[in-house]
C-alpha positions as CSV (number, residue, x, y, z in Angstrom):
1,X,101.0,130.8,87.7
2,X,99.2,129.4,90.8
3,X,96.0,131.2,89.8
4,X,96.2,129.8,86.3
5,X,96.8,126.3,87.5
6,X,93.9,126.6,90.0
7,X,91.6,127.7,87.2
8,X,92.7,124.9,84.9
9,X,92.3,122.2,87.5
10,X,89.0,123.5,88.9
11,X,86.9,120.9,87.2
12,X,88.8,118.2,89.1
13,X,88.1,119.7,92.5
14,X,85.2,117.3,93.2
15,X,87.4,114.4,92.4
16,X,90.1,115.7,94.8
17,X,87.6,116.3,97.5
18,X,86.1,112.8,97.1
19,X,89.5,111.2,97.2
20,X,90.3,113.1,100.4
21,X,87.0,111.9,102.0
22,X,87.6,108.3,101.0
23,X,91.1,108.4,102.5
24,X,89.8,109.7,105.8
25,X,87.0,107.1,105.9
26,X,89.4,104.3,105.1
27,X,91.8,105.4,107.8
28,X,89.0,105.6,110.4
29,X,87.7,102.2,109.4
30,X,91.1,100.6,109.7
31,X,91.7,102.2,113.1
32,X,88.3,100.9,114.3
33,X,89.1,97.4,113.1
34,X,92.3,97.3,115.1
35,X,90.9,99.2,118.2
36,X,91.3,96.8,121.2
37,X,87.9,98.0,122.6
38,X,86.1,97.0,119.4
39,X,87.9,93.7,119.2
40,X,87.1,92.9,122.9
41,X,83.4,93.8,122.3
42,X,83.2,91.5,119.3
43,X,84.8,88.6,121.2
44,X,82.4,89.2,124.1
45,X,79.4,89.3,121.7
46,X,80.5,85.9,120.3
47,X,80.8,84.4,123.8
48,X,77.3,85.8,124.7
49,X,75.8,84.4,121.5
50,X,77.3,81.0,122.2
51,X,76.1,81.0,125.8
52,X,72.6,81.9,124.7
53,X,72.6,79.1,122.2
54,X,72.3,81.4,119.1
55,X,75.5,80.0,117.6
56,X,77.4,76.7,118.0
57,X,80.7,76.5,119.7
58,X,82.3,75.8,116.4
59,X,80.8,79.0,114.9
60,X,82.1,80.9,117.9
61,X,85.6,79.5,117.5
62,X,85.5,80.4,113.8
63,X,84.4,84.0,114.6
64,X,87.1,84.3,117.3
65,X,89.7,83.1,114.8
66,X,88.5,85.7,112.2
67,X,88.7,88.5,114.8
68,X,92.1,87.5,116.0
69,X,93.4,87.1,112.4
70,X,92.2,90.6,111.6
71,X,93.9,91.9,114.7
72,X,97.2,90.2,114.2
73,X,97.2,90.1,110.4
74,X,99.0,92.6,108.2
75,X,97.3,95.9,107.7
76,X,95.8,96.7,104.4
77,X,96.2,93.2,103.1
78,X,99.8,93.4,102.6
79,X,102.1,90.6,103.5
80,X,105.2,91.4,105.5
81,X,108.6,90.5,104.2
82,X,109.6,87.1,105.4
83,X,112.6,87.3,107.7
84,X,113.7,83.8,108.6
85,X,117.4,84.6,109.1
86,X,119.8,87.5,108.9
87,X,119.4,90.0,106.1
88,X,121.5,89.2,103.1
89,X,122.3,91.0,99.9
90,X,121.5,89.4,96.6
91,X,124.5,87.5,95.4
92,X,126.2,87.6,98.8
93,X,126.9,83.9,98.8
94,X,129.0,84.1,95.6
95,X,132.8,84.0,96.0
96,X,134.7,87.0,94.7
97,X,136.4,86.6,91.3
98,X,140.0,86.0,92.1
99,X,142.8,84.0,90.4
100,X,143.4,80.9,92.6
101,X,145.2,78.5,90.4
102,X,148.4,80.3,89.5
103,X,146.9,81.1,86.1
104,X,148.4,83.0,83.2
105,X,147.6,86.5,84.6
106,X,150.6,88.8,84.6
107,X,151.1,91.4,87.3
108,X,150.1,94.9,86.3
109,X,152.7,97.4,85.4
110,X,155.3,94.7,84.7
111,X,157.2,94.1,81.4
112,X,155.3,92.4,78.6
């Protein structure tokens, strides 16, 4: 069965190979973006350019902010779940349904 499946999906082998390569490249690019050595090098380059007069201090500040946001921001563009307080289940603030007013409910198993 494995040989038959391999033969049937053989035309898709280039697509699978390309997908694997893209995943490896994306993972490497992300690790380079968050590498502390790379971040430090970029910040030093911004400081050097500002000291040489190639960019204005405002441009340097904007560049530093972008680098730091990339470093501290969520990976892959995903936003983390907001956690302002303790975790709560949906509907946890509702009261349980009980009879509180001496209503017309009869006890179970009693005479009717």
